C-alpha positions as CSV (number, residue, x, y, z in Angstrom):
1,X,-10.5,9.1,24.9
2,X,-8.5,8.1,27.7
3,X,-9.1,10.2,30.5
4,X,-6.4,10.3,33.2
5,X,-7.1,12.1,37.1
6,X,-5.9,15.6,37.6
7,X,-3.6,14.9,40.6
8,X,-2.2,12.1,38.8
9,X,-1.2,14.2,35.9
10,X,0.3,16.4,38.4
11,X,2.1,14.0,40.1
12,X,3.1,12.7,36.8
13,X,4.3,15.9,35.6
14,X,6.5,16.7,38.9
15,X,7.9,13.5,38.4
16,X,9.2,13.5,35.0
17,X,9.6,17.1,35.1
18,X,12.5,16.0,37.5
19,X,14.2,13.9,35.5
20,X,14.1,15.9,32.1
21,X,15.4,18.8,34.2
22,X,18.9,16.2,35.1
23,X,19.3,16.2,31.0
24,X,17.2,13.9,29.6
25,X,16.8,14.6,25.6
26,X,13.0,13.6,24.6
27,X,12.1,11.8,21.9
28,X,12.1,13.1,18.3
29,X,8.4,11.2,16.8
30,X,7.1,11.8,20.3
31,X,5.5,15.2,21.0
32,X,7.1,17.4,24.4
33,X,4.4,15.3,27.0
34,X,4.8,14.5,30.5
35,X,3.6,11.1,29.6
36,X,4.6,9.5,26.2
37,X,2.1,11.3,23.6
38,X,0.9,10.1,20.5
39,X,-1.0,11.5,17.9
40,X,-4.2,9.5,16.6
41,X,-5.2,9.9,13.4
42,X,-9.1,8.4,12.6
43,X,-11.2,8.3,10.1
44,X,-14.3,11.5,10.0
45,X,-17.4,11.1,10.4
46,X,-18.2,11.7,6.6
47,X,-15.5,9.2,5.6
48,X,-13.5,11.9,3.7
49,X,-10.0,12.1,5.6
50,X,-8.9,11.6,8.8
51,X,-8.8,13.5,12.5
52,X,-6.2,14.0,14.7
53,X,-5.9,14.3,18.1
54,X,-3.5,14.3,20.8
55,X,-3.3,11.1,23.7
56,X,-0.9,10.5,26.7
57,X,-1.1,7.1,27.1
58,X,0.6,4.9,30.5
59,X,2.1,1.8,28.5
60,X,5.4,1.4,27.5
61,X,6.1,-1.9,26.0
62,X,5.9,-2.2,22.6
63,X,3.1,-4.8,21.8
64,X,0.8,-2.9,25.0
65,X,1.4,0.8,22.8
66,X,0.2,-1.2,19.6
67,X,-2.5,-2.3,21.6
68,X,-3.4,1.1,23.1
69,X,-3.7,2.9,19.9
70,X,-5.2,0.2,17.7
71,X,-8.5,0.3,20.1
72,X,-8.2,4.8,19.8
73,X,-7.9,4.5,15.7
74,X,-10.7,1.6,15.3
75,X,-12.7,3.1,18.2
76,X,-16.8,4.5,17.5
77,X,-17.2,7.3,15.5
78,X,-20.7,8.8,13.9
79,X,-20.2,6.1,11.4
80,X,-21.1,3.1,13.5
81,X,-19.0,1.4,15.9
82,X,-15.6,1.6,14.9
83,X,-16.7,3.1,11.3
84,X,-14.5,1.7,8.9
85,X,-12.4,-0.7,10.8
86,X,-16.7,-2.3,11.4
87,X,-15.7,-3.7,8.2
88,X,-13.2,-6.3,9.1
89,X,-14.3,-9.8,9.9
90,X,-11.3,-10.0,12.9
91,X,-8.8,-7.6,14.3
92,X,-5.8,-6.8,12.3
93,X,-2.5,-9.2,14.4
94,X,0.1,-7.0,14.8
95,X,3.9,-8.0,14.7
96,X,7.6,-5.9,14.8
97,X,10.3,-7.4,13.6
98,X,13.6,-5.6,12.5
99,X,11.7,-2.2,12.6
100,X,9.2,-3.2,10.9
101,X,5.6,-3.2,11.5
102,X,3.8,-6.1,9.8
103,X,-0.3,-5.5,9.9
104,X,-2.1,-8.5,9.3
105,X,-5.6,-8.0,7.8
106,X,-8.6,-10.1,7.0
107,X,-9.8,-11.4,3.6
108,X,-12.6,-9.0,4.3
109,X,-10.5,-5.9,3.9
110,X,-10.7,-6.9,0.0
111,X,-14.8,-5.8,0.2
112,X,-13.9,-2.5,1.6
113,X,-14.4,0.7,-1.4
114,X,-11.6,1.8,-1.8
115,X,-11.7,5.7,0.2
116,X,-12.4,3.2,3.2
117,X,-8.8,1.2,2.0
118,X,-6.7,4.3,2.0
119,X,-8.1,5.6,5.0
120,X,-7.8,2.6,6.8
121,X,-4.3,2.1,5.6
122,X,-3.1,5.8,6.3
123,X,-4.7,5.6,9.9
124,X,-2.8,3.0,10.7
125,X,0.5,4.0,9.6
126,X,0.6,7.5,10.7
127,X,-0.1,6.5,14.1
128,X,1.7,3.5,14.4
129,X,4.9,5.1,12.8
130,X,5.2,7.2,15.6
131,X,6.8,4.4,18.1
132,X,10.3,4.7,18.8
133,X,10.3,0.9,17.4
134,X,9.0,1.3,13.9
135,X,10.6,2.6,11.3
136,X,8.3,1.1,8.5
137,X,4.9,-0.4,8.3
138,X,3.8,-3.1,5.7
139,X,0.3,-4.8,5.3
140,X,-0.3,-8.5,4.5
141,X,-3.9,-9.7,3.3
142,X,-4.0,-13.2,5.3
143,X,-0.7,-13.7,5.5
144,X,-0.4,-12.6,2.4
145,X,1.7,-9.1,1.0
146,X,-0.7,-6.4,0.0
147,X,0.4,-5.2,-3.3
148,X,-1.0,-1.8,-4.2
149,X,0.4,1.1,-6.8
150,X,3.4,3.5,-6.3
151,X,1.5,5.4,-8.8
152,X,0.2,8.4,-6.3
153,X,3.3,10.2,-4.5
154,X,7.0,9.3,-4.1
155,X,8.9,6.4,-4.2
156,X,7.6,3.0,-2.0
157,X,10.3,1.4,-0.5
158,X,10.0,-2.6,-1.0
159,X,11.7,-5.9,0.6
160,X,11.2,-9.1,0.6
161,X,8.0,-8.4,-1.6
162,X,6.2,-6.2,1.1
163,X,5.7,-2.3,0.4
164,X,6.8,-0.4,3.4
165,X,5.2,2.5,4.1
166,X,6.1,5.7,6.6
167,X,4.8,8.6,7.2
168,X,7.1,10.4,4.8
169,X,6.1,8.8,1.5
170,X,3.0,7.0,-0.1
171,X,0.6,7.6,2.9
172,X,1.1,11.1,3.0
173,X,1.1,11.2,-0.8
174,X,-2.5,9.2,0.1
175,X,-3.9,11.4,1.8
176,X,-4.0,13.9,-0.5
177,X,-6.2,11.7,-2.7
178,X,-9.2,12.8,-0.9
179,X,-9.5,15.5,-3.3
180,X,-8.4,13.4,-6.2
181,X,-11.6,11.2,-6.2
182,X,-13.6,10.6,-9.1
183,X,-17.0,9.1,-9.2
184,X,-18.5,7.8,-12.0
185,X,-21.4,5.8,-13.4
186,X,-20.6,3.5,-15.9
187,X,-21.7,0.2,-17.0
188,X,-19.0,-3.0,-17.3
189,X,-20.0,-6.2,-19.5
190,X,-19.3,-9.5,-18.2
191,X,-19.6,-12.8,-19.3
192,X,-23.4,-14.9,-19.3
193,X,-24.3,-17.6,-17.1
194,X,-24.1,-19.7,-20.0
195,X,-20.3,-17.8,-20.8
196,X,-22.0,-17.3,-24.7
197,X,-23.0,-13.7,-24.5
198,X,-22.9,-10.8,-22.4
199,X,-24.9,-9.0,-19.5
200,X,-23.2,-5.5,-18.0
201,X,-23.4,-4.0,-14.5
202,X,-24.2,-0.9,-14.3
203,X,-23.2,1.1,-11.2
204,X,-20.8,3.5,-9.5
205,X,-16.9,3.6,-9.2
206,X,-14.9,6.1,-7.4
207,X,-11.1,6.3,-8.2
208,X,-8.3,8.6,-8.8
209,X,-8.2,11.1,-10.6
210,X,-4.8,10.6,-12.1
211,X,-5.5,7.1,-13.2
212,X,-6.8,7.1,-17.2
213,X,-10.7,5.5,-17.0
214,X,-9.3,3.3,-19.3
215,X,-7.3,1.3,-16.9
216,X,-9.6,1.6,-14.7
217,X,-12.3,0.0,-16.2
218,X,-9.8,-3.3,-17.5
219,X,-9.2,-3.2,-13.6
220,X,-12.5,-4.0,-13.1
221,X,-13.1,-6.7,-15.6
222,X,-9.9,-8.7,-14.2
223,X,-11.6,-8.4,-10.8
224,X,-14.8,-10.0,-11.9
225,X,-18.6,-8.7,-11.4
226,X,-20.2,-8.2,-8.3
227,X,-23.7,-9.4,-9.3
228,X,-24.4,-13.3,-9.3
229,X,-26.0,-12.7,-12.8
230,X,-22.5,-12.7,-14.2
231,X,-19.1,-14.3,-14.5
232,X,-15.8,-13.2,-14.9
233,X,-14.6,-13.2,-18.8
234,X,-11.3,-12.5,-18.3
235,X,-8.6,-15.6,-17.0
236,X,-7.4,-15.7,-13.8
237,X,-4.0,-14.6,-13.8
238,X,-4.2,-11.6,-16.6
239,X,-2.4,-8.2,-15.4
240,X,-2.5,-5.4,-17.4
241,X,0.7,-4.1,-19.3
242,X,-0.1,-1.3,-20.0
243,X,-3.1,1.1,-22.0
244,X,-3.5,4.1,-24.0
245,X,-6.4,5.9,-26.5
246,X,-4.8,8.0,-29.7
247,X,-7.5,9.0,-31.9
248,X,-10.5,7.1,-31.0
249,X,-9.0,3.6,-30.6
250,X,-7.9,2.7,-27.3
251,X,-4.7,-0.1,-27.2
252,X,-5.0,-2.4,-24.2
253,X,-1.5,-4.3,-23.7
254,X,-2.4,-7.7,-22.0
255,X,-0.2,-10.5,-20.0
256,X,-0.1,-13.8,-22.3
257,X,-2.7,-15.5,-19.6
258,X,-5.2,-13.7,-22.2
259,X,-4.7,-16.7,-24.6
260,X,-5.2,-18.9,-22.2
261,X,-8.8,-21.1,-23.2
262,X,-11.7,-20.5,-20.6
263,X,-13.7,-23.4,-20.7
264,X,-17.1,-22.0,-19.6
265,X,-16.4,-18.5,-21.9
266,X,-16.6,-17.8,-25.4
267,X,-13.7,-16.2,-27.1
268,X,-16.0,-13.8,-28.2
269,X,-17.5,-13.3,-25.0
270,X,-14.0,-12.4,-23.8
271,X,-13.0,-10.1,-26.3
272,X,-16.2,-7.7,-26.2
273,X,-16.3,-7.2,-22.5
274,X,-13.7,-5.4,-23.3
275,X,-14.5,-3.7,-25.9
276,X,-17.9,-2.7,-25.3
277,X,-16.9,-1.8,-21.8
278,X,-14.4,0.5,-23.3
279,X,-16.3,1.7,-25.9
280,X,-18.9,3.1,-23.1
281,X,-16.3,6.0,-23.3
282,X,-16.9,9.0,-25.6
283,X,-13.5,9.6,-26.5
284,X,-12.6,5.5,-27.7
285,X,-14.7,4.2,-30.9
286,X,-12.6,1.0,-31.2
287,X,-10.2,-1.3,-29.3
288,X,-7.1,-3.3,-30.2
289,X,-5.4,-5.5,-27.8
290,X,-2.1,-6.7,-28.0
291,X,-0.5,-9.6,-26.0
292,X,2.9,-8.5,-24.1
293,X,3.2,-5.6,-26.9
294,X,2.8,-7.7,-29.9
295,X,-0.5,-8.3,-32.6
296,X,-0.7,-12.0,-32.1
297,X,-2.3,-13.7,-35.7
298,X,-5.5,-15.0,-33.7
299,X,-7.6,-14.9,-30.6
300,X,-8.6,-18.4,-30.0
301,X,-8.5,-19.2,-33.7
302,X,-10.9,-16.9,-34.7
303,X,-10.9,-13.2,-34.1
304,X,-6.8,-11.6,-35.3
305,X,-5.7,-9.3,-33.0
306,X,-4.3,-6.9,-35.8
307,X,-7.7,-6.1,-36.3
308,X,-9.7,-3.2,-34.4
309,X,-12.7,-4.3,-33.4
310,X,-15.8,-1.7,-32.2
311,X,-18.8,-2.4,-29.9
312,X,-21.3,-5.0,-30.2
313,X,-24.9,-5.3,-28.3
314,X,-25.7,-7.3,-30.0
315,X,-24.4,-10.1,-27.3
316,X,-25.9,-8.1,-24.2
317,X,-28.9,-10.0,-23.1
318,X,-29.3,-7.9,-20.0
319,X,-28.1,-5.1,-17.6
320,X,-28.1,-5.0,-13.6
321,X,-27.7,-2.4,-11.5
322,X,-25.2,-3.2,-9.0
């Protein structure tokens, strides 16, 4: 915490009090203070939400204020040096342009769990948006725009592919997501080392309660495995277009990339990585896969996608604990 000597505070209070009495209006983004005041939002020691504390700082230039505020949001906590920020391989880069603060995060951000990602983004946005020069905050990963779901809360402003965040919309809704997080154990099936069979990865996954568990499962499959004994079972560039379950059948609508041939993974391993993973949900007994909303005649000339498929554990050689 920045501490100012009592004599200095009194002196500045007298000086600024005189100026304010002459008719200077206070900034709506700042609290009524004799020095510029900012509410700094930091991850709490339990990693479940944000703590806030007001600071008075002597810096006035935007770049200097941003640097000072970042030091405060990333300061040491009970969770360890810099808390969640210790997971970043480098300090984020900050650039202000056209009243937007661009925050460039390192690739190591992608290795953080979902809760810590939310906490990090929220602490930066809630803190930095108080600057007069900033109306929105957006995030990059090594200079590439970070994509985020708009499904939690109000509409998100976008411009030129960037997600624009401020204190009024997405971030406030995300902060409420801490109470909506579900933690669930599941087994996800990926291609084995040979690409002809499957191996299971058992572990806990945290996700928002408003997100269907089916969506969580398929998106984890798209991300790929965390264990070395497995390899991704779905083609690069594949996207989940929609998913729903009715009367025990899960309907999975995938982009056309699903049909791409994978030289190292068999059609059987690709198909049943999805089917086996989804059939681990009690309410799902069968799976049908659509491509761009259509029932394709054959998947890699072997499996008709007009069929409903049930779990096939004969393909599974092992299940690993993650």
